[in-house]
Each structure stands twice: as C-alpha cells, then as structure tokens.
N, C-alpha and C positions, 0 to 999 in steps of 0.2 A: 803441801805441794812447798817444795822449795827447787834451789839454783846450784846443777854442781857450778863450783869455783876452781875445783882444780880437778887435772886426771895425771898420775902415777906410775912409772911405772919403774923397775932397776932391769936391768939383760943379766944379770948374773946376785947371788945368792949373797948375802953379808955386804952387798954394797949400795948406796945412796939412791935413793929412789929420784926419777930426774922427771918434770914435768914435759906434758905434752900437750898438744889446744885438740887436738882426735887421738883418740886407739878404737880398734875392733874388737866385740868382744865376742868368744866362741863358745856354743853350747855347751856344758858338762867338761870347762876348760876355765875361760877366764881369757884375760887379757891377750891379746896377739903382743910377742914381745918381753911379758913379763917373767922376770924367772919362776915365780912364784903360782903359775898359772898351774892347772894338771889337772887331773882325775884323782881328786880328792871331794874333800865340804868347806874348805878355806879357800876357794878361787879366788873370788873379791876383798879386799877390808875396804871399810869405809869409815870417815870419822867425820865428829858433825866443825863445823866453819865457825862457834861459839863457841867449842870445847878447845881448838886453836886460840883465839883469841886470848880467851880465859887465860889460858897457860901464858901467853906475848903476854899479857897485864904483871905478870910477875916478873919480867924481866928477861923472858928467855927469849932470846931472835933467835929464831926460827924460820927455815921455812916449808914451803909445800911438799910432801915426801920425809920431812925427815921421822917420823911414826913411822913411815914404812905401809906411810897408807895408801891407797892405791885411786878413792876417790873421797873430793872434801866437797860436802854439800853444806848448804845454809838454808836452815828453816829445820833443822830436824836436830834433835836427841837420838840417837843411834842404839844409846843403851837402854830407851827404857820401851824399847821396841822389841815384843817377843818374839823365840824362835820361834821362825813358820812364815812372817809373816813375808809378803812380797813388795817387790818394789820395783818401779819400771821406768825408763825413761826412754821416750819415743817406741821404738820396737824392740828392746829390751828387756828384760825381766827377768830379774834376781829373786835367790831366796835366803831370807835370814839363815843362819845355819848353826848360830854361834854368839853368843854376848862377850866380849874383852877373849886373854891370854894370860896364861901365866911365861912368864918371862924367864927361861930359861940362863940367860947369858943376858945382858942391860945393856941395849944400843947406847951408838954415838951421843944421842939426847942425853940417856939419863948419864951420862959420865959427864957430862957437860956441868947438868944442872941438880942430879942428884934424885930426879924423876922423868917420867912420861906417862903420858893419856892413854898410848894408843891400848893398853891388857885392860882396863878400867872404863872407858870411853868410844872403844870402836866396836865393829859387830865384822862379821865374816860371814861370806854368800858364798851363793854357787849359782851359776849361771845358766838361766831358764833356755831365756832366747835370746839368739844371739841381734849384731848388727853395731852400728856405730855411735858411738853417742859422742861430743864436742861440751865443747867448754861453755856455760851458760845455759845451757840443755834446762829442762825439768827434769826432774826426779818427784816422784807422788807414791805413795800408796798404792798397790792395784788389790783392786777389790771385783774385777770382773775375768775372769777368764781367759784365754790367752786366746786373741782370732787367730782362728782358721785360717789357714795360709797354706796354699799349696806349688809346686812346679810341678813338670810336664819335663819331659827327655823324649824325641822320637830317635829312636836309633835307626837310619836309613843310610848307606852309600848312597846312593840316589838322590831323595830327600839333600842332601847332604849337599851335591852339591851343582843342583837347582833343576836335573832331571824328572825331578818325581816333587808333583806337591803335597804338601803336610796335610791331608786331608785329617786323618784321625786324632793327630795334636790339636786339631784346629776343634773336634769334635770333644774328647777331653776338656780342654777348656769353658767349652759352653758348656757342658756340665758341673761341670766342680763351680764354674763359676755363678749357674742355677742353685746350687746346691750351700751357695753360703760363704766356698770360698775364694780368698782373693788370690792367683796366681800373680805370683810375682817372679817364674821365672820359667820360660817355655824357650828349649832350643829346640834345634837338631844334630845331630852329631853321627857318628859316622859309626858300623860299627867293629866297634873298635872296642878292646875290652879296658885299655889301659883310662882312652879319655870317657868311655860311660863313669869303667867307675870311681874315676877324679872328679866326676864333677857332683855323682850323690853324696860325697864326702864333701867337699864343697856345702851344699844345696844343707847335707844335715849338721853342718859346723854352725849354719844357723839358726838352728833348731827347725825348718819349714815343717808345717808337721806334719803332711803330705805331699813323698817326692813316687808319679805316675811313670813309667818308662810305655812306649810301647813301640811295638815291633823286636825283632829279634827274639823272637820266644820259640822259633822254628827247627831243624835238622838242617837245615843249610850251614856248611864250613863258618859261613860270614857270620851267622848266626849266636852271637855270644852277648845277651844282655842277663839270660840267668847267671850267667859265671859270673862279671862283673858285679849282680846281686850279692851272690854268695862273698865275694872279697870283701865286700864293703861291712856287712851286717854284722852284729854283736849279737843279735840271736836271731832267730826263725818263729814266723810265724805260719807257717805252711797251713793255716786251715783256710784265708782266705783264697790263695791258689786252688787251694783241692775246689773251695768252693762254687768258682768262678769255673773250675773244667766238667764238675758235676752238673751244672746248669748248662754250658752251652753244650754237654752231650744230648741235651734234648735235643739241641739244635741240629746239630751234625757230631758225628761218631767222632769225625775226624780229628772233633777239641782232646781227645785223650793222646795225639800228638803233641799236644803246648807244652813247654818244657818250663810254663811258666817259674817264679817262687816269689814270694814275698817273705819281708821279713821288719828287723828294726835295727837301727844306728843310733846311740845316744837317743835321742828324743822325737824322731823322725819311723815314721812309718813310711815305707818301700813298698810299689806294690807293681808286679808288671802285670802291661795288658799284652792284649794280643796287638795283631798291625796292623787288623784294615777296619775299617769306620765301621764295619756294623757290628764289627766283634766287640769293638772299645767300647760304641752305645748299650752290649748287651748285658755285658760282664759289667762295667764300672756301675749303671743303672743299679743295677744285681747290689752288689755291694757296697756301696759305699753310703746306704743308712747308718750302717751298723761300724763304719771305717771310724765316724765324727765320734761314740765313745771309745776302740781302743786309744785314741786318739791324744783322749781328753784323759784316759788313764796316764799315758805314756808322760803324761805333762803334769798330773799329777795336781787337773783340771775337777777328775769324776773318778771313783772309789770302782775296786770290783763290785759288779752281782751278780749272781747268777740268774737275771732275768733275762 
C-alpha cells in the first residue's frame, strides 16, 4: 500500500503539468482537464516517489509533474508491476497497460540534465471505474473485483414536480440493495430526452456498473427513455429487453407495447424498466441474476462463458 503524494495535469499537450490537490477520473478516459486523457490505453501515468527522490539526489531540481506524470505515489516501484495489474484508490480503479515508453522528442528535463526517468520508471494505465482522488489518499493493488454499484433514473413528468410518488424507483432500490448492489444515485427526471441522456452519460463516466431507468417506455409522445438510451449507448444488448418482454407476455399481452431497450456505454450496462411498481418487481427480479455476469465481463472481472 502507498500514499498519493502528487496529482498533476496539463491542459495542453507539450506543456508542463501543474500540481492539483484533487482530480476527477472518468472511466475509459482519464483525468478530467488533462490533455493526455482520451480513448486510448495511456490514460493515466504513474511514477514512484522514490524514483523522483533518487533523480533529485543526482543534483536535479525538479517539481512534481516535470516528467509528465499524472500521479506520484510513495510505496511503489511501478515498473516492477506487470501489465494487467490493478490499482485502486478509494472507488477509482486502474489497470496498468504499459511499462515505460519510448521518447521520440526529449522533454525539458532531459534537455536540462541529460536524462528522464519516465521512459524506464513510469507506467501507464486505463481507468476502469471513475471517481475522485486527492493528495494523501491511499493507493493499493486491487485483488478483489470492483464492487457492484447501481444508479436509478425515474422518468416521470409528474414525479419530477412532486405530483406522483416515485414508488417504482423505490422498488428498484429495494431489489438492487437486496441483491448486493450499492445504489450510488437515485434521481427523478422529467420525460426529457436530453436530461435523461446527459444523466446516463454522467453515471457512465464514473463507471457505475448498472444504470436502470423506470418509466417512459410506452407510446405516449412524452415517452422518450428508449431514445435517450439509444443516444448514449456504444453497443446494444437487446437480449435483456427481449427477455423482459417475453417474460411479461406471460402476465399481460400488453407487454408487446413496451419499447424498452438495453445497452452498454463504456463499462456500464443500461437497462430500461417499465414504469409500474408491479412490472418493475417482475422484470428486474427476472433479469437481475444474469446481469451480474454481464457487468463483470464489462469490467474485466470475469470471462465469457457458455454456461
């Protein structure tokens, strides 16, 4: 276990990184506000405090961020950790993707003293689960799976203005909590496609494993939850919605009128549920046991299987 000694970001590539007290990490992106973040394998860079201290002992006067590192931690020799090693700090999880790098153009530190330690001592990682990290937080090797977390979005014009009690959202929370999920967010929004899609994007940025919506899947002109979901998904998972419709058809033939969809954004699974409490109870309990496996595959915590 180690301690985070510095967090550094740069707003533009090619400029020196600056020291910050706290940073927000987005799943499959990196640090918000850092120019090197993005949809690639080198989203966050790590460097050990002891390697920086040894470099300083050679007579170099360097500040945090001088080597282009994002995170400096005491207690780790990062280059000794194999690719695939997972690190965690609070609820932020990383996976090491590369040890060192080849410098095609020497940095300011190299020009100053003729050497730079980042190419041989630093490592790079992707963000598996987002969150916030501050100076002084602990950093450790993560041996366990990423804990199951979930968020609930209720789409209801009347619920949003307080004219209807959100019983369906409460039922979702009850079922998810009983199944071992930590419900990290529960919100009521109007039937507005942009508000719904923006919220889904925000939750997926932080890597929430399961995002369930309730309401807005019917034929009313204001029912736009499926459209909001399709707008944000990178890939669809149609079998989940199809399974719920098939199950519900055994209860009522009107289940064929459901337009619910399901899909994936980054490492989050998004599932549309019906709006009624009874239908939520039936559908969520029916699919939930299988969703855990899908979420763990998304997160790299499990492998595909035919069972």
